[in-house]
C-alpha positions as CSV (number, residue, x, y, z in Angstrom):
1,M,-0.9,-25.3,-2.5
2,N,-1.6,-28.5,-0.3
3,L,-1.3,-28.4,3.2
4,Q,2.6,-28.6,3.7
5,M,3.3,-26.1,1.7
6,H,0.6,-23.9,3.2
7,L,2.0,-24.6,6.8
8,A,5.8,-23.7,5.3
9,V,4.4,-20.6,4.0
10,A,2.9,-19.8,6.8
11,L,5.8,-20.2,8.9
12,C,7.9,-18.1,7.1
13,L,5.1,-15.1,6.4
14,F,4.8,-15.1,10.5
15,S,8.6,-14.9,10.7
16,S,8.9,-12.0,8.2
17,I,6.2,-9.8,9.5
18,A,7.4,-10.7,13.5
19,T,4.5,-9.3,15.2
20,V,1.1,-8.6,15.0
21,S,1.4,-4.8,16.7
22,C,4.0,-3.8,14.6
23,F,1.1,-2.2,12.0
24,A,-0.5,-0.4,14.6
25,P,0.7,3.6,15.0
26,S,3.1,3.2,17.4
27,P,3.3,5.4,20.5
28,S,4.8,9.3,20.7
29,S,5.0,11.6,23.6
30,N,3.1,14.6,22.3
31,T,-0.7,15.1,23.3
32,R,-2.4,14.9,20.1
33,T,-1.1,11.7,19.2
34,R,-2.2,10.4,22.6
35,S,-5.6,11.8,21.4
36,S,-5.1,10.1,18.7
37,S,-4.0,6.6,20.5
38,S,-7.0,7.0,22.8
39,Q,-9.8,7.4,19.6
40,L,-7.8,4.5,18.4
41,S,-8.8,2.1,21.6
42,A,-12.0,3.2,22.1
43,A,-13.0,2.5,18.3
44,T,-10.7,-1.2,17.7
45,K,-12.9,-3.3,20.0
46,E,-14.8,-5.6,17.7
47,R,-13.7,-9.0,17.3
48,Q,-13.8,-11.2,13.8
49,P,-12.5,-14.8,13.0
50,W,-9.1,-14.4,11.6
51,D,-9.0,-15.6,7.5
52,V,-5.7,-17.8,8.2
53,L,-6.0,-18.6,4.3
54,R,-6.7,-15.4,3.1
55,F,-3.3,-14.4,5.2
56,V,-1.3,-17.2,3.4
57,Q,-2.6,-16.6,0.1
58,Q,-1.9,-12.7,-0.2
59,S,1.0,-12.1,1.7
60,S,2.5,-15.3,0.1
61,K,2.7,-13.4,-3.2
62,F,5.1,-10.9,-1.9
63,V,7.7,-13.0,-0.4
64,S,10.5,-15.0,-1.6
65,F,11.9,-17.7,-0.5
66,P,15.4,-19.6,-0.8
67,F,13.6,-22.8,-2.7
68,V,12.1,-20.4,-5.3
69,P,14.6,-19.2,-8.4
70,S,15.0,-15.4,-8.6
71,S,13.8,-13.3,-11.1
72,S,15.9,-12.9,-14.0
73,K,14.2,-9.9,-15.9
74,S,16.2,-7.1,-16.6
75,K,16.0,-3.3,-15.8
76,Q,13.7,-0.9,-17.3
77,S,14.6,1.9,-18.3
78,V,11.8,4.7,-18.1
79,K,11.5,8.0,-20.1
80,P,8.9,11.0,-18.7
81,G,5.8,10.3,-20.8
82,D,6.5,6.5,-20.7
83,I,3.4,4.8,-19.3
84,L,4.0,2.2,-16.6
85,W,0.7,0.9,-16.0
86,Q,-3.0,0.5,-17.7
87,P,-5.9,-1.6,-17.3
88,A,-5.0,-5.1,-19.0
89,S,-2.5,-4.1,-21.1
90,S,0.7,-4.2,-18.4
91,S,3.5,-6.4,-18.1
92,F,2.7,-6.5,-14.4
93,Q,-0.3,-6.8,-12.2
94,W,-2.1,-5.4,-8.8
95,A,-2.9,-7.6,-5.8
96,P,-4.4,-7.5,-2.6
97,L,-2.2,-7.0,0.7
98,D,-4.9,-5.8,3.5
99,D,-4.9,-5.9,7.0
100,V,-5.5,-9.1,7.3
101,V,-1.9,-9.8,7.2
102,M,-2.0,-8.5,10.5
103,G,-5.2,-10.5,11.8
104,G,-7.4,-7.3,10.5
105,A,-10.7,-8.1,8.9
106,S,-11.1,-6.1,6.0
107,K,-11.4,-7.1,2.5
108,S,-10.1,-5.6,-1.0
109,N,-9.8,-6.6,-4.5
110,L,-7.9,-5.0,-7.8
111,D,-9.3,-6.0,-11.3
112,N,-6.5,-5.5,-13.5
113,A,-8.4,-6.0,-16.7
114,S,-10.6,-2.6,-15.6
115,G,-8.2,-0.8,-12.5
116,L,-11.2,-0.7,-10.4
117,W,-10.4,-1.3,-6.9
118,K,-13.1,-2.1,-4.6
119,G,-13.9,-3.8,-0.8
120,S,-14.8,-2.8,2.4
121,V,-12.8,-1.3,5.5
122,T,-13.1,-2.5,9.3
123,D,-11.1,-1.2,12.2
124,A,-12.1,-5.0,13.4
125,N,-9.2,-6.9,15.5
126,N,-7.4,-3.2,15.7
127,G,-6.9,-3.3,11.5
128,G,-8.5,-0.5,9.6
129,F,-6.4,-0.6,6.2
130,V,-6.3,-2.3,3.1
131,G,-4.0,-2.2,0.2
132,V,-2.7,-3.5,-3.4
133,R,0.8,-3.8,-4.3
134,T,2.3,-4.7,-7.7
135,T,3.7,-8.3,-8.6
136,P,6.1,-9.3,-9.4
137,N,8.9,-7.4,-8.1
138,L,9.7,-4.8,-10.9
139,K,12.9,-3.9,-11.7
140,L,12.3,0.2,-13.0
141,D,14.8,3.4,-13.3
142,L,13.1,6.2,-12.5
143,T,16.6,8.3,-12.5
144,Q,15.3,10.6,-15.8
145,C,12.0,11.2,-14.4
146,Q,10.6,13.4,-11.9
147,G,7.9,11.3,-10.5
148,L,5.0,9.7,-11.5
149,E,1.1,10.8,-12.5
150,W,-1.8,8.9,-11.2
151,T,-5.0,9.1,-12.9
152,F,-8.0,7.8,-11.0
153,Q,-11.8,8.5,-12.0
154,T,-14.0,9.2,-9.3
155,S,-17.2,7.6,-7.9
156,E,-19.0,8.4,-5.2
157,K,-17.0,5.7,-2.6
158,M,-13.7,6.9,-3.7
159,P,-11.4,7.8,-0.4
160,K,-10.3,10.9,0.0
161,R,-6.7,10.3,1.2
162,L,-4.8,7.4,-0.4
163,K,-1.4,6.5,0.6
164,V,0.9,6.2,-2.1
165,V,3.8,4.1,-1.8
166,L,6.9,2.7,-3.8
167,R,9.2,0.2,-2.7
168,D,13.1,0.1,-3.9
169,S,13.7,-3.0,-1.7
170,T,12.1,-6.7,-2.6
171,D,12.2,-7.5,1.5
172,F,8.3,-8.0,2.4
173,N,8.9,-5.5,5.4
174,G,11.4,-3.2,3.6
175,I,11.0,0.6,3.9
176,A,8.2,1.9,2.1
177,W,8.7,5.3,1.0
178,T,5.2,7.0,1.3
179,A,3.2,9.9,1.0
180,S,-0.1,11.0,1.7
181,V,-2.2,11.9,-1.2
182,D,-5.4,14.0,-0.9
183,I,-7.8,13.6,-4.4
184,P,-8.7,17.3,-5.0
185,N,-12.3,18.1,-3.1
186,N,-13.9,19.7,-6.5
187,T,-13.8,16.2,-7.9
188,F,-16.7,15.3,-5.2
189,G,-20.0,16.3,-4.8
190,G,-21.7,15.3,-8.4
191,G,-17.6,14.6,-9.6
192,K,-18.7,10.8,-10.3
193,G,-16.9,9.8,-13.3
194,K,-14.9,12.4,-13.8
195,Q,-10.5,11.6,-14.4
196,V,-8.2,13.2,-11.6
197,K,-4.8,13.5,-11.8
198,V,-2.0,13.1,-9.0
199,R,1.6,14.1,-9.2
200,L,3.3,12.7,-6.9
201,P,7.1,13.2,-7.1
202,V,10.0,10.5,-6.5
203,N,12.1,12.4,-3.9
204,R,13.4,12.5,-0.4
205,K,11.0,15.8,0.0
206,S,8.2,14.2,-0.7
207,L,8.6,10.6,0.6
208,V,8.4,9.4,3.9
209,P,10.1,5.9,5.0
210,T,7.8,3.9,7.1
211,K,7.4,0.8,8.1
212,F,3.7,0.2,8.2
213,A,2.7,3.8,10.2
214,S,6.1,4.6,11.4
215,I,8.1,6.3,10.2
216,V,11.7,5.0,9.7
217,K,14.8,7.0,11.3
218,D,17.9,5.7,10.1
219,P,21.1,7.0,8.8
220,S,20.2,4.3,5.7
221,T,17.4,6.4,5.0
222,A,19.1,9.9,4.7
223,G,20.0,9.6,1.1
224,G,16.2,8.8,-0.1
225,I,14.6,6.2,-2.1
226,D,16.9,5.1,-4.8
227,K,15.3,5.7,-8.0
228,S,17.7,3.6,-10.3
229,G,15.6,0.3,-8.6
230,I,12.4,0.8,-8.0
231,T,10.9,-2.8,-7.4
232,A,7.1,-2.2,-6.1
233,L,4.1,0.3,-6.5
234,Q,1.6,0.2,-3.9
235,M,-1.7,1.8,-2.9
236,V,-3.1,1.9,0.8
237,Y,-6.4,3.0,2.5
238,S,-5.5,3.1,6.1
239,K,-7.1,4.6,8.9
240,F,-3.5,5.7,10.2
241,E,-1.5,8.4,9.4
242,Y,2.4,8.1,11.2
243,E,3.0,7.8,14.9
244,G,0.0,7.4,16.4
245,E,-2.3,10.5,13.8
246,L,-5.2,8.8,12.7
247,N,-6.3,9.8,8.9
248,P,-9.0,12.6,9.0
249,K,-10.5,11.6,6.2
250,F,-10.6,8.3,6.3
251,K,-14.5,6.3,6.5
252,A,-15.1,2.3,7.4
253,G,-17.5,0.4,4.4
254,D,-17.8,0.4,1.5
255,F,-15.2,2.0,-0.9
256,D,-14.2,1.6,-4.8
257,L,-11.9,3.1,-6.7
258,Q,-10.7,2.8,-10.0
259,L,-7.2,3.4,-11.6
260,L,-6.7,4.2,-15.3
261,Q,-3.1,4.8,-15.6
262,V,0.4,5.3,-14.1
263,K,2.3,7.4,-15.9
264,A,6.3,8.9,-15.4
265,Y,7.0,13.0,-16.1
């Protein structure tokens, strides 16, 4: 990609993302949120240089531009038991989408040949999350299924709470249907190398409509996620929960997580 293209992409991405502050938890009036906001302010004073090139490289994978032809990929009807993803044998891949998109300094990458996702999380520059998202845009119809089963392999540095995200829009900043997923405690403490399966129902009750760390309260979300038009899957390891709350199981520093399979049930 030449310099002119980098600049064009950067301008489009800045327009899509709007403001850096939108990635931080939105303030709330309750006491616990004020306490969390105070913790956040105290913990994010470190500043590191912003890697603009990495910002463009990551974000450009997930933004559609007018001059790029749209995909003609047909919708895939998914049945219970169908394997959507496993290492080195799927029609789609994962790419990183870390807090560099809002000026942060965390870094991660997922090896699609093994499913190993690893990196380092820091709350420098008011950041504190790493993520991976499927690419290119999917066209999955999950109406015949109850949900998705995620199979992980445990490690000593494995996150104990993740956000799992499904999207039903191709917009970069579209609504993210999100669930916080805890890895069972009995998989830790000598559980290195074990497999753990986490089932996530795909319905309005289990998935919260969010944009970054804010819950979307809009009539358009009342009907829940559009199971017939799933466009992306996403995993996020974040310091932030929702509406100013912090993830109590978050730990800054190095992490690794191996994804072995995503299957419908």
